[in-house]
C-alpha positions in Angstrom: -12.3 13.4 28.4 -9.8 11.4 30.5 -7.8 13.5 33.0 -4.5 12.1 31.5 -5.4 14.0 28.3 -5.8 17.3 30.0 -3.0 19.8 30.7 -3.9 23.1 32.3 -7.5 22.5 31.2 -6.6 21.9 27.6 -6.4 18.6 25.7 -2.7 17.5 25.1 -3.1 15.4 22.0 -5.7 14.7 19.3 -5.9 10.9 18.9 -7.4 9.5 15.7 -8.8 6.0 15.2 -8.9 4.1 11.8 -9.8 0.5 11.2 -10.1 -1.8 8.3 -8.9 -5.0 6.6 -5.8 -3.5 5.0 -5.5 -6.4 2.6 -2.9 -6.0 -0.1 -1.8 -2.7 1.4 -1.2 -0.2 -1.4 -0.7 3.5 -1.8 -4.4 4.1 -1.6 -4.4 2.7 2.0 -1.3 4.8 2.8 -2.9 8.0 1.4 -6.0 7.4 3.5 -3.8 7.0 6.6 -1.8 10.1 5.7 -5.0 12.1 5.5 -6.3 10.6 8.8 -3.1 11.5 10.6 -3.3 15.1 9.3 -6.6 15.4 11.3 -4.8 14.8 14.6 -1.5 14.0 16.2 -1.5 10.3 17.1 -2.9 7.7 14.7 -4.1 4.3 15.9 -5.1 1.7 13.3 -7.2 -1.3 14.1 -6.8 -4.3 11.8 -9.5 -7.0 11.5 -8.8 -10.7 11.9 -9.0 -13.2 9.0 -12.1 -14.7 10.6 -14.0 -11.4 10.7 -13.1 -10.5 7.2 -14.1 -13.9 5.8 -17.4 -13.6 7.6 -18.3 -10.2 6.3 -16.5 -9.9 2.9 -14.9 -13.1 2.0 -11.3 -14.5 2.3 -8.5 -11.9 2.5 -5.4 -12.3 0.2 -3.0 -11.9 3.1 -3.3 -13.4 6.6 -3.7 -11.2 9.6 0.0 -11.5 10.8 1.1 -10.2 7.3 -1.5 -7.4 7.4 -0.5 -6.3 10.9 3.2 -6.0 9.8 2.3 -4.1 6.6 0.2 -1.5 8.5 3.0 -1.0 11.1 5.4 -0.3 8.2 3.4 2.7 7.0 5.2 6.0 8.0 2.1 7.8 9.4 0.9 5.0 11.7 1.8 5.4 15.4 0.1 2.2 16.8 -1.6 -0.9 15.5 -4.4 -2.7 17.3 -4.6 -6.3 16.3 -8.0 -8.0 16.0 -10.1 -4.8 16.0 -13.9 -5.4 15.9 -15.5 -5.2 12.4 -18.1 -2.7 13.6 -16.6 0.4 15.2 -18.1 1.2 18.6 -17.9 4.1 21.0 -16.4 1.6 23.5 -13.5 1.0 21.1 -12.8 4.7 20.7 -12.9 5.2 24.4 -10.7 2.2 25.2 -7.9 3.6 23.0 -8.6 7.2 24.1 -9.4 8.4 20.6 -11.4 11.5 19.8 -12.9 10.3 16.6 -12.8 7.7 13.9 -11.8 8.4 10.3 -12.9 6.5 7.2 -12.8 7.0 3.4 -15.8 8.2 1.4 -16.8 4.7 0.4 -19.3 2.2 2.0 -18.4 -0.5 4.4 -21.0 -3.0 5.6 -21.4 -6.1 7.6 -22.6 -9.4 6.1 -26.1 -8.3 7.1 -25.8 -5.0 5.2 -25.3 -2.8 8.2 -23.1 0.3 8.0 -20.0 -0.6 10.2 -19.7 3.1 11.3 -23.3 3.8 12.2 -22.7 4.1 15.9 -19.8 6.6 15.7 -21.6 8.5 13.0 -24.6 8.9 15.3 -22.4 10.1 18.2 -20.7 12.7 15.8 -17.3 11.0 16.3 -16.8 10.2 12.7 -14.7 12.0 10.1 -14.4 11.3 6.4 -11.6 11.7 3.9 -11.5 11.4 0.1 -10.8 7.9 -1.4 -7.7 7.8 -3.6 -8.7 7.6 -7.2 -7.1 5.0 -9.5 -6.4 2.1 -7.1 -8.2 -0.4 -5.0 -7.6 -3.9 -3.7 -10.4 -5.1 -6.1 -8.6 -3.5 -9.0 -5.2 -5.1 -8.1 -6.8 -8.5 -7.8 -8.4 -8.0 -11.2 -5.1 -7.1 -12.7 -3.5 -10.3 -11.4 -6.4 -12.4 -12.7 -6.1 -10.8 -16.1 -2.3 -10.6 -16.2 -2.4 -8.5 -19.4 -0.6 -5.3 -20.1 -3.7 -3.1 -20.2 -3.2 -2.3 -16.5 -0.3 -0.1 -17.6 -1.1 3.6 -18.3 0.6 5.0 -21.3 3.6 7.1 -20.6 7.3 7.5 -21.2 8.2 4.3 -19.4 5.1 2.1 -19.8 4.0 -0.4 -22.3 0.4 -0.4 -23.5 -0.9 -3.6 -25.1 -4.6 -3.7 -25.9 -6.1 -7.0 -24.8 -9.7 -7.5 -23.9 -10.8 -7.8 -20.3 -12.0 -11.3 -19.3 -13.1 -10.4 -15.8 -15.7 -8.1 -14.2 -13.2 -7.0 -11.6 -11.0 -4.0 -11.3 -11.0 -1.5 -14.1 -13.7 -3.2 -16.2 -16.1 -0.5 -17.4 -19.0 -2.8 -16.4 -18.3 -2.2 -12.7 -21.3 -0.1 -11.7 -20.5 0.9 -8.1 -18.3 4.0 -7.8 -16.4 2.2 -5.0 -15.8 -1.2 -6.6 -15.0 0.4 -10.0 -11.7 2.0 -10.5 -10.8 5.1 -12.4 -7.5 5.8 -14.1 -4.6 6.6 -11.7 -3.2 10.1 -12.6 0.2 10.7 -11.1 1.1 14.2 -10.0 4.1 15.9 -8.4 1.8 17.0 -5.6 1.0 13.4 -4.7 4.7 12.6 -4.6 5.4 15.6 -2.4 2.7 14.5 0.0 4.3 11.1 0.3 7.9 12.2 0.5 9.6 13.4 3.6 11.7 15.7 1.4 14.7 15.5 3.9 18.2 15.2 2.5 20.8 13.0 4.4 22.4 14.7 7.4 26.2 15.2 7.5 27.8 11.9 8.6 24.7 9.7 7.7 25.5 6.3 6.3 23.7 6.1 3.0 22.3 2.7 1.8 21.1 2.0 -1.7 18.8 -0.8 -2.8 17.2 -1.3 -6.2 14.5 -3.4 -7.7 10.9 -3.6 -8.9 9.1 -3.6 -5.5 5.9 -4.6 -7.4 2.7 -5.1 -5.3 4.7 -3.8 -2.3 4.3 -6.6 0.3 5.6 -8.0 3.6 8.7 -9.5 2.0 9.7 -6.1 0.6 9.0 -4.5 4.0 11.2 -6.9 5.9 14.0 -6.7 3.4 14.1 -2.9 3.6 14.1 -3.0 7.4 16.9 -5.5 7.4 18.8 -3.6 4.7 18.8 -0.5 6.9 19.5 -2.3 10.2 22.1 -4.9 9.3 24.5 -2.3 7.7 23.6 0.3 10.4 22.3 2.7 7.7 20.9 6.1 8.4 19.4 7.0 5.1 17.9 4.4 2.7 17.5 5.2 -1.0 15.4 2.8 -3.1 16.0 2.7 -6.9 12.9 1.7 -8.8 13.3 0.2 -12.2 11.1 1.2 -15.2 8.3 -1.1 -16.3 10.2 -2.3 -19.5 13.3 -3.1 -17.4 11.2 -5.0 -14.8 9.5 -6.9 -17.6 12.8 -8.0 -19.0 13.9 -9.7 -15.8 10.5 -10.7 -14.4 9.1 -11.9 -17.8 5.4 -12.8 -18.2 3.3 -9.6 -17.9 5.0 -8.1 -14.9 5.0 -5.6 -13.3 1.4 -5.6 -12.0 1.7 -1.9 -10.8 3.3 0.7 -13.1 6.3 2.8 -12.1 4.3 5.7 -10.7 2.2 3.5 -8.5 5.3 1.6 -7.2 6.9 4.9 -6.3 4.1 5.9 -4.0 3.9 2.5 -2.5 7.6 2.5 -1.6 7.6 6.1 -0.4 4.9 5.2 2.2 7.3 2.8 3.9 8.7 4.2 7.1 12.2 2.7 6.4 12.6 4.6 3.1 14.2 8.0 2.9 14.3 8.6 -0.8 13.3 7.0 -4.1 15.0 7.2 -7.5 12.3 7.1 -10.1 13.3 4.9 -13.1 16.7 4.0 -11.7 19.3 2.4 -14.1 19.6 -1.4 -13.8 23.3 -1.2 -13.4 24.6 0.5 -10.3 27.5 2.4 -11.8 30.1 4.8 -10.3 28.2 7.9 -11.3 25.1 6.8 -9.4 27.1 6.0 -6.3 29.0 9.2 -6.5 25.9 11.3 -7.1 24.1 9.9 -4.1 27.2 9.4 -2.0 26.3 5.8 -1.4 28.2 4.0 1.3 26.8 0.5 0.7 24.7 -1.2 -1.9 22.4 -4.0 -0.5 20.7 -6.8 -2.4 18.5 -9.6 -1.2 18.8 -13.4 -1.7 17.0 -13.3 -5.0 19.0 -14.2 -8.2 20.6 -11.4 -10.1 20.0 -11.2 -13.8 22.8 -9.8 -16.0 22.3 -6.5 -17.7 21.7 -6.4 -21.4 25.4 -6.1 -22.1 25.9 -9.4 -20.2 27.6 -7.8 -17.1 26.7 -8.1 -13.5 24.7 -5.0 -12.6 26.5 -4.8 -9.2 30.0 -5.2 -10.6 31.2 -1.7 -9.5 30.0 -1.8 -5.9 31.4 -5.3 -5.6 34.8 -4.2 -6.9 35.1 -1.4 -4.4 33.9 -3.5 -1.5 30.6 -1.7 -1.0 28.2 -4.5 -1.8 26.3 -6.5 0.9 23.8 -9.4 0.6 21.0 -9.4 3.2 18.5 -12.2 3.9 15.1 -10.7 4.9 14.0 -14.0 6.4 10.8 -13.7 4.4 10.1 -15.7 1.3 7.1 -13.8 0.0 7.3 -12.7 -3.6 5.0 -10.9 -6.1 4.7 -14.2 -8.0 3.5 -16.0 -4.9 0.8 -13.3 -4.4 -0.4 -13.9 -8.0 -0.4 -17.6 -7.3 -2.7 -17.1 -4.2 -5.1 -15.0 -6.3 -5.3 -17.4 -9.2 -5.6 -20.4 -6.8 -8.6 -18.8 -5.2 -10.0 -17.0 -8.3 -13.6 -18.0 -7.9 -13.7 -17.0 -4.2 -12.3 -13.6 -5.0 -14.6 -13.0 -7.9 -17.6 -14.0 -5.8 -16.4 -11.7 -2.9 -16.0 -8.7 -5.1 -19.3 -9.3 -7.0 -21.1 -9.5 -3.6 -19.4 -6.4 -2.4 -20.4 -4.4 -5.5 -24.1 -5.6 -5.3 -24.3 -4.5 -1.6 -22.9 -1.1 -2.5 -25.4 -0.6 -5.4 -28.3 -1.6 -3.2 -27.2 0.9 -0.4 -26.7 3.7 -3.0 -30.2 3.1 -4.3 -31.7 3.1 -0.8 -29.9 6.4 -0.1 -31.2 8.0 -3.3 -34.7 6.9 -2.5 -34.4 8.4 1.0 -33.3 11.7 -0.5 -36.3 11.7 -2.8 -38.8 11.0 0.0 -37.2 13.3 2.6 
């Protein structure tokens, strides 16, 4: 152990290493990093390059610069290492002074079918946490390719329209690998508590309120929230999340891709967010601003659709001089992500099919080894 880590003969800090693609960062990634951080005190996350991911898995949805920003925006991450090697080595752990590496209970392999964590496992510097049920990048890509409403779970605020799956990705029951396949997401109060800081604003804090869909939480959302807090010098940022039917009214098509509960966790994982209003009203009225003691309401450069009564949803904060428009400087939208997926549909379907086949082959090999051992 390095001398700098020793104080009076005792280690001063447990440092944890995680690495991965972190493509289309969602609450499953965030929950994994939350669990990893809980095993130590300082969390370092290595993110692979586009070249490495393409070589071993196929093309990522987001480029490396976008993925670096997204991981830095997760509240449990202390440091990001850009261009981390695809296979985790002891040299990497030592270089960043990490005690051990953490990964989920799924399988990650190179293009040659080699376990990317075999070296750290052999050296007993590997820890495992449970994969978050009900979400995966594969599943989200599948939803976008389908763009039907059957990705919504039945509930008070969600639609449920029964259309047949036309893809083998995501939640399709034909997915045979326990890692590629995706079970139903079951929201609980415990999960929200784990993601929430639970801290009320301090006396004198400037409270900022923003509202929207925040569907498929992406780098555009991240940079908007950062600017919303910084440009008005806010201390406490509250995000109001609209219900699925409300989002569908102004987004049209079959949006949102993620349901309300999923969007809540995705936004709560952002380090700039202090609190979330679940199922916020579309119109920001006096009672909402009084209840949360809102000092300023912020909106991005996107067009504002009138409420069902034909009025501007931000009429009241504008009248009292508490409305500000902020330009995030990032033109990423949920619609643009869907366009990327559809444009590269065949590549993504081939990528996920290949990934599933490798997982099935490895699982079979592991079972055969158990039988013969």
